[in-house]
N, C-alpha and C positions, 0 to 999 in steps of 0.2 A: 389572535395576534399573528402578527406578521415575521417570517423565517426568511434569512438570506442566507445562502449557499455559495460560497465562493469556489469557483472551478469549473471546468468544462467537461471532465472525462466522464468514465464509466463509474468510477467512486462518486463521483457528484451527481450523478442520474440517480444511483441507489439512495444517496444521500436525500436528495430532495423527493423521491418517491415515499421514502418510509417517513418523513417530515409531514408530507402531505397527507397521511393516514392518522394523523393526530387529530381528534375531533377538537381540539383546542386551537387551531392552526387554520386561518382563514385564508393565507394566501403565501406561496412559496416563491421568492424570487431567487434566480439562479445567474450568477454572473461569471463568466458569458452562457453557460448553458451550452446543448448542444440539439440536435434534431429531436432527439428522445427526451430530453427535458421539455421542450417546445409542445410535446404532446401529452404531459401528464396532468390530470385535473388538478385544479388550484394552483397550478404551477407557471411563472412567466420567467422568460428568460431577457437579461439585460444586457444593454451593449455597453459592458463595461469590462477590461481586461482585468484576470485576477491579480494582477500585480499593481493595479491602478489604487493603492489604499486610499490618496485622499479622495478619489471618487467614489469609491465603494462607503468612505465613512460618512462624506455628503448624502448619499442615498439613503444609507440607514438613519441618517440623523433626520434628513427631511422627512421619511416615510415611516418614522417612528418602529424601524424594527425591533424585535423584543428579543430576538436573539440570531446571531450569526455564527455558522459552524463553518471552518473553514478546511476545504480538502486538499489542495495542494501542498507541499514542503516551502514552495517561494515565498509565498505572503508571511508564512510564519517565520522563516529564518530573519525575512526583511523586517519584523514586528509590528506585522499587523495588530494582533492581541495588546499589545502596549500602546497603539494608537487609540484603539478602540476604547482601552480601559481608561485612559486620559480624559476622553470626550463623554463618560459615563454611560456606554453603549456595551452591552453582554456580549462578548465575543467567545466562543468556547474553542480552546487551543493553547498551547504552551506560549509563553513569554520570549522574547526574541534571544534572551540568556539562555532559557532551557532548551530553547529549539537546536543550538548548537549541538544537541545529541546528534541531529542529522547532520547541521549544516558542514561539520568538519570531522573527518573520521580519525585526526590526528589527536582533537580534542577530546572525542569519545573514548580512544583506545588509552589515553593518558586518566581519563575518569575512571576507567573499567581497571585499570592497573592500581590506581589509587585507591581505590574502595574494593579491590580484591575482589571482583567478580569474572567469572571464568570467562577466556578469551583468548584468543590463538596469540601464540608471540609476534611481535612485530618489531618496526623501527621506522621512525619519519625522518624523511629527505625534503630539500628543497633543493632547485637548480646547484646553487652554490655547494652544498653539504653531499649530495649523490655520490654514493661510494659503491661502485661496481662489484667491487671484492665483497661487500657484505652480502650482496645477491649470490654471487658464486659460491659463497658458505653455506646457503641455504640448502635444505633438502626439497628435491621436487617432488611434486609441483610447485611452483611461488606464485602467490597472489599479489596482484601489482593493483593497488587502488588511487584513484583520483580523491583527493582530500576533501574538495567541497561538493553543490551539487551537479551531478550528473546524468538527471533523468533515468537513475537506477541500470545506467548503462558502464560507469566508470569504473568496473570490474574487470580486469583481466588474469584469467587463471593461465600459466604460464607453463609447458613441459619442459621447456630446457631454460638454462642460464642465459643463453645469449637472447631467447625471447623475450624474458623477463627484462633483462637490461633494456632490448629495444623497445618495448612496452612502455619501462619508466622513462627512457630519453623521449618518445612521442608525448607521453604527457607533462613531462616538464618542459617541452618544448610549444606546448600550446594545442594539443589536440583535441582539449576538454576546456579550451580556452582557462580562464581564471580558476576554475574547480581544479586544473593539475599544477597551481602554482607550488602546492606541496602535494607529496605522495607517500602512501606507507606502504611500505613492503612488508607482506604478512605471510606467516606460516599457513599451509594449506592444511584444512581440517576435513578429515572423512567421519561419515555418519549420515544420519538422516536430517534433513532442514524442515525446521518447524516456525509456523508463524503465531506467536503469541501476542494476544493485543488486549489492552484492558483498557478503561476508562480512570483516569486517574483524578484524583483531585487533594493532593499534597499528603496529605495522612490518610486517607480512604483510599481503596481502589476496588474495582470491579473489574472480574477478567470476563472478557467476551468468549463468545464459542471458538474453540481450537479450530486451527484451518492448516493445510498446508497449500504451497503453491508449486507452479512448475515455471522455473526461469527460463531454461535452455528452449531455443524457439522449436527446435525437431524433438519428434518421438523419441522416446528412449534416453531422454534427458541429453541429447546431443546439440551440435550447433550451439551460435552465439548467445549469451546473456542477452536478456530483452528484462523490459519492467513487468514481465509476466505473461505467460500463457495461458493461465488457466488457473482454477483454485478449487477446494472441497472444503467442505467442514459437516462434522467434526474431523480433528486428526487422530485416528485410532491408535498412534504410537503414543499419545498424550493420555496416559493411564492416569486413573487419579494419583500413585505415588510420585509420577514424573511431573504431573501437575503442583503438587505440592511442594516438590522440589524447585520448579523453576520459580513458583511465588517465593520460595525462601531464599534462594541462591541469587536470583536473578533480579526480579520486580521490586522486591520489598529493600533490598539494599540499594537499589538503582534510586528509588525514591527518597531513601535517607540520606543517600550521598548527596542528590541533589539539594534536598532541604540544609543539609549543612554546610554546602557550598553556597548559600544564599540564593539559590534559583529553584523554588518549589516549583514543582509540577502539576499543571492541571491541561486536560485534556488527552485525547487517545495517544496512547503509547504502545508502539508496534517493536517488539524484540523480535529481529530475524535469529533464530538460533540454530546451531548444529548439534544434535543430538549424539553424542559419542558411544562407544560401544559400551562403555560401563555406565551409561546413563548421565553423564556430565552435560548439563545445558550449556555449550559455550556460545556465548553473544559472536554473531558475524556482524551486526549492524543493530541500530537503533533508527527508526522512522518516527518523527514527531506528528503522526497523522495515520488515518487509518490507510491500510494498504490498498493496493489496488492490482489486481484482482480480487483480493480477498474480502474486500466488502460487499460485494455483490452477493456470494453465497451465504455470508455470516447475516446480514439484515434481511435475505431472504429465511431465514430461522428465526428471526428476532419477532418476537411477541408481545414484547413491551413496548411503551411509547417512548420512542428515542429522544424525541424534545422532553419528556418528563426527566429523563436520565441526567441530558446535559444541562439543565436547569438545575437539578438537583447538584451535581458535581460543583457548580458554578457557584452555588450558595454554601457550599461546604456541608450539604446533606445528604451525600451518597453513599446507597445502602450497599456494603459488599454483596449482597444476595439477592439485587432487585431485579435482574435480568430473567424473563422468561423465555424460553426455547421451545421451538418447533422442535421434536424428538426426532422427527426425520432428518437425513442428510441434503445438504446443497452442493451441488457442483456445478461450477460455471466454466464454458469453453471460449475463449477468445478468438476473435474471428481477425485478422491482422490481414494488413495490405501488402500483397506482395513485394519482396526486397527487406520488409522490416527485418530487423531494427537498424539496416542500415540507408540507403536511399529508397523512396519509395513513389508510388503512384498517388496522387489523388484527384478527386472529381469523378472517379467512377460511378456510375448510379447502382444503386442496389436495389435488388428484385428479391421479393418473398417475404417483407417484412408484413403485410397484410396476413399471408398464409401463417406465417410463424406465429402472430397474435392470438390466432384460434387454436393454438395449439397449448398443451399444459405447461406452466412454468413462464419464466421472464427473458425479455431479450433487453439488455441494458446498452445504450448508446455510449459510445466514447469519441471517435475521431470521427463524427457525421455533420453534415448541415444542409439546411433545405437550399435547393437551387431550382427555380421553378416550382414546377409540381412534384419534382424528386427528390428523395433524400439520396445523396452521395457522400463518397468517402472523403474525408477531411484531416486522416491523421493516420500513423502506425497501426495502433489498437483501435478497431472500429466498432467492434460489438463484442459483448460480452452476453453468451446465453446460457440461462440458469436453469436447472432442471433440480427437483424435489423428489424423494424418494424413500423408502423404508428403510434403503439400502444404499451406499455409494453407489454399487453396481446399478441401481434403478435410477437413481438422479443422475448417472453419467448417460442411461439410454434416452431420458427425457431431453438433456441437454442438446444431445446429438440428433434428435430428431427437430429440434430447433434450428439446427446450425444446417442439419440437410435440406431446410425449407429456402434458406438465405443463400444468395449468390449475387457477386460482382465480378469483373474482369481480376483475375490472377490474386483470388483470395487465397489466404494461407492460414492453417490451423492445425493445431496436434491432434492426431486420433487416440492419443491413450491417456487423457487426462485423467487422475484418479489410479492409475494403473497399481499404486502402492497400496493405497487403500483396500483396493479389491482383492488383492492377492493374500491381505492379513484376512478378509471376511473371509475368502475359500479355505484358508489355512485353519480360521476357526472353527467352521462348518464340518472340517474333516475329523 
């Protein structure tokens, strides 16, 4: 069978790599892909942008693609699944209506409030309704969020009321384009952040391996927010009792609520959670797709056939315990261009990829392209180096061996990915 992966980042490289391992798959197409997907067995890049739904559907129809998996949020929010379904093509992901969970933060906050799912206090504003006095009345710090899609960067944590009012004014003034036409002012939640990702098929749900990512650019969780600088799986904080509580208080009521609202959910559902000191799993955000960079370490651990899981969900036959996992931990370190998440260089030659390929672990490409005989940088997040190990510390060591083998001008990466889990492991041994 033929499989189409929509997207061109690190998540899509991992999805293509995993789908190509299925004995049922003859060919994996990636639209548009990157330099890494071009090198994978059974995999071919397409010169089709991820947001060109017409061209993607025409290609899937012409090539009789049996399964399309959508990586990024943009095409899902734009309704790619609805278009494919209308044409009788299997497309794994939520409908346009259900994808509003990611497409609009104000919609999501209202949904969570209506269905009594734990989340931070909030208020939504437009340019016409914005009230600076509301901001001044909030406890510091204050969180300001752009309502729409902002590539994981539309969240500003403000330490003063003045900074929050300025951030709100900037968003409403167009700093994030149409994504900031509405903003959400939100209570700041403290605790430990967890990524909880499931495969949902309306009334059935399959939890995937737990994970945690690092959003801040710099060591010690400092610096600006990014799309993610690294991740690891499993997350030690998610004990069996907490896992059950997340399912009971967040995932199951979310799927019930969507169904009750007439928007049944199918696809990957990512809940970004802040675990409070009392164990309450507060929803920070929903993503309507696999996380990046969580996908890379999670799929390194997945031993089941991903194509089988997706097709079972599409058929309404998803088994809640269908996934098998490598018991080892996996940890991924994102290597980014200098300047990311702000302005950054592109086109720098990457050295050491051949040497890294001879080491244990796996390097997934994100912002890369082929230029002549070289692979060069072509984005903010460029690579994700993933290691496996009996402990998170061992997985971290393997991942950084890969990182140290690779270089380009002004490369930047965190040197402490997984530090919370490693501290937990050390505490458990004492």
